C-alpha positions in Angstrom: 0.0 0.0 0.0 1.2 3.4 -1.0 1.7 5.6 2.1 0.4 9.1 2.3 2.9 10.6 4.6 0.9 13.8 5.1 -1.2 13.5 8.2 -4.6 15.0 7.4 -5.1 16.3 10.9 -2.3 18.6 11.8 -4.4 19.8 14.7 -3.6 16.7 16.7 -1.2 18.5 19.0 -3.8 21.2 19.7 -6.6 18.7 20.3 -4.6 16.1 22.2 -5.2 17.3 25.8 -4.7 14.8 28.6 -6.6 15.6 31.7 -4.3 14.8 34.6 -5.9 16.6 37.5 -9.1 18.3 38.3 -9.0 20.6 41.2 -12.0 22.8 41.9 -12.2 26.1 43.8 -15.2 28.2 44.8 -14.8 31.9 44.1 -17.9 34.0 44.4 -20.0 31.0 43.4 -18.0 30.5 40.2 -16.4 27.1 39.8 -13.1 26.8 38.0 -11.3 23.7 36.9 -7.6 23.3 36.3 -5.9 20.7 34.1 -2.4 19.9 32.8 -1.2 18.7 29.5 0.7 15.4 29.2 1.4 13.1 26.3 2.1 9.4 27.1 0.3 7.5 24.4 1.3 4.6 22.1 -0.3 4.7 18.6 0.4 2.5 15.6 2.7 4.3 13.1 0.0 3.7 10.5 -2.3 6.1 12.4 -2.5 9.5 13.9 -5.4 11.0 15.9 -7.8 13.7 15.0 -10.9 15.2 16.5 -12.2 18.3 18.0 -12.5 20.4 21.0 -15.9 20.4 22.8 -17.5 23.6 24.1 -21.1 23.1 24.8 -22.3 26.2 26.6 -25.9 24.9 26.8 -25.0 21.9 28.9 -21.7 23.4 30.2 -19.6 20.6 28.7 -16.0 21.1 27.5 -13.0 18.9 26.6 -12.0 17.0 23.5 -12.8 13.9 21.6 -10.3 12.2 19.3 -10.3 9.2 17.0 -7.7 7.3 14.9 -6.9 8.7 11.5 -5.1 6.6 8.9 -1.9 8.0 7.3 -2.3 5.5 4.5 -4.5 6.6 1.6 -5.8 3.1 0.6 -6.1 1.7 4.1 -9.2 -0.5 4.3 -8.8 -1.8 7.9 -12.1 -1.5 9.7 -11.7 0.9 12.6 -15.4 1.8 12.8 -15.7 -0.3 16.1 -13.2 2.2 17.6 -14.9 5.4 16.4 -18.4 4.0 17.3 -17.1 3.1 20.8 -15.7 6.6 21.4 -18.9 8.3 20.0 -21.2 6.2 22.1 -19.2 7.0 25.3 -19.4 10.7 24.4 -23.1 10.5 24.0 -23.5 8.6 27.2 -21.6 11.4 29.1 -23.8 14.1 27.5 -26.9 12.1 28.6 -25.7 11.9 32.1 -24.9 15.6 32.3 -28.4 16.4 31.1 -30.0 14.0 33.6 -28.0 15.2 36.6 -28.5 18.9 35.8 -25.7 19.9 38.2 -24.4 23.4 38.2 -20.8 23.9 37.1 -18.6 22.8 34.3 -18.4 19.2 33.1 -15.2 18.0 31.5 -14.5 15.0 29.2 -11.6 13.9 27.2 -11.8 10.6 25.3 -9.2 9.2 22.9 -7.1 6.2 21.8 -4.3 5.6 24.3 -2.7 2.4 23.2 -3.5 1.3 19.6 -1.3 -1.6 18.2 -1.6 -4.4 15.7 -0.7 -8.1 16.2 -0.5 -11.2 14.0 -1.5 -9.4 10.7 -5.2 -9.6 11.7 -5.8 -8.3 15.2 -5.7 -4.8 16.6 -6.1 -3.7 20.2 -7.2 -0.2 20.9 -7.3 1.0 24.6 -9.6 4.0 24.9 -8.9 6.4 27.8 -11.7 8.5 29.1 -11.3 11.2 31.7 -14.4 12.9 33.1 -15.2 15.5 35.7 -18.8 16.1 36.5 -19.7 19.4 38.3 -19.0 19.1 42.0 -17.3 15.7 41.6 -13.7 14.5 41.5 -12.1 13.5 38.2 -12.5 9.9 37.1 -10.3 8.1 34.7 -11.4 4.8 33.0 -10.3 2.5 30.2 -12.0 0.2 27.8 -10.6 -1.8 24.9 -11.7 -2.6 21.4 -10.1 -5.9 20.5 -10.9 -6.7 16.9 -10.0 -9.3 14.3 -10.2 -7.1 11.2 -9.6 -10.0 8.8 -12.7 -11.8 10.1 -14.5 -8.6 11.0 -15.1 -9.9 14.5 -14.9 -8.4 18.0 -12.8 -10.5 20.4 -13.2 -11.2 24.1 -11.5 -13.2 26.9 -12.6 -16.6 25.6 -11.2 -15.9 22.2 -7.7 -15.4 23.6 -7.4 -17.3 26.9 -8.2 -20.8 28.1 -8.8 -20.3 31.8 -11.1 -22.6 33.8 -11.9 -23.1 37.5 -9.0 -25.6 37.6 -6.3 -23.1 36.6 -7.9 -19.8 37.6 -5.8 -19.4 40.8 -2.6 -20.1 38.8 -3.6 -17.4 36.3 -4.4 -14.8 38.9 -1.2 -15.6 40.8 0.7 -14.0 38.0 -0.8 -10.6 38.8 -1.0 -8.3 41.8 -2.7 -9.9 44.8 -5.7 -7.5 44.3 -6.6 -9.5 41.2 -7.1 -12.7 43.4 -10.5 -11.5 44.5 -11.9 -12.0 41.0 -13.9 -15.2 40.3 -13.9 -16.8 36.8 -16.9 -14.8 35.6 -15.5 -11.6 37.0 -12.2 -12.2 35.2 -13.9 -13.0 31.9 -15.8 -9.7 32.0 -12.8 -7.6 33.0 -11.5 -5.3 30.3 -8.0 -6.1 29.0 -5.8 -4.8 26.2 -2.7 -5.9 24.3 0.5 -4.0 24.6 3.9 -4.4 22.9 5.1 -7.3 25.2 2.4 -7.4 27.8 -1.3 -7.9 28.4 -3.0 -5.4 30.7 -6.1 -6.0 32.7 -8.1 -2.9 33.7 -9.9 -3.8 36.9 -12.9 -1.8 38.2 -12.6 0.1 41.5 -15.6 1.8 43.0 -15.0 5.4 44.1 -16.8 7.1 47.1 -19.1 8.8 44.6 -20.1 5.4 43.2 -18.3 6.2 39.9 -16.0 3.4 39.1 -12.4 3.9 38.3 -9.8 1.3 37.2 -6.4 0.0 38.2 -4.2 -1.6 35.6 -2.4 -4.9 36.2 0.1 -6.1 33.6 1.9 -9.4 32.9 4.2 -10.3 30.1 2.8 -12.2 27.2 5.5 -14.9 27.6 4.4 -15.6 31.2 0.8 -15.7 30.1 1.5 -17.9 27.1 0.5 -21.2 28.9 -3.0 -19.8 29.3 -3.4 -18.7 25.6 -5.6 -20.8 23.4 -3.1 -20.4 20.6 0.3 -20.8 22.3 2.0 -19.2 19.3 -0.2 -16.2 19.2 1.3 -12.8 19.9 4.8 -14.2 19.4 5.8 -11.0 17.8 4.0 -7.7 17.1 3.8 -7.0 13.4 6.2 -4.6 11.8 4.6 -1.3 11.0 
């Protein structure tokens, strides 16, 4: 495929705002929100990111939404599952803001955070969402689009791992002890994403405000290989 080296969205650097902290102050009944910029993302060299700033004065929402953008002109890889996922999460946030009707600014940034390809047919896109509802602390969560673009099929735990009640404890023992509280069903419904040499599980944690956050627990692919359905899978990330 002929590469188009010109990235169509030069505004990436302007739009790529990472929400690191959300500290609120009350001054004459006007709420202000501070945030810092930080870039620490891994994106396939075949892609950049593009999107737009959000400034909804009606619902008092601001932030940014970004999606992958191919640098290759004739790229026909289906990334619609990623853009749909991001769009649906944005709509869900807007719906929550409208329902809560809280006074103050509502922040959201949602974007790909770790987007890589494996085995010439699979991609894993970790999507990072940072939100800050009015009068609430900031909350950072992750979810993954794991997709076989050759078969046009979304993948889950049982497509990758062979873990049963008999080897569950051995599998969990490879991770932080906080993972040991998961039962088999809980493990299978826990979000996970592929990284260059590791697999990361994003485990839900409930915050005092009942918004869930997540902690990330990683283990090398080599150590997890005995639990893979295909022991040769993910032997090497594809060259990009």
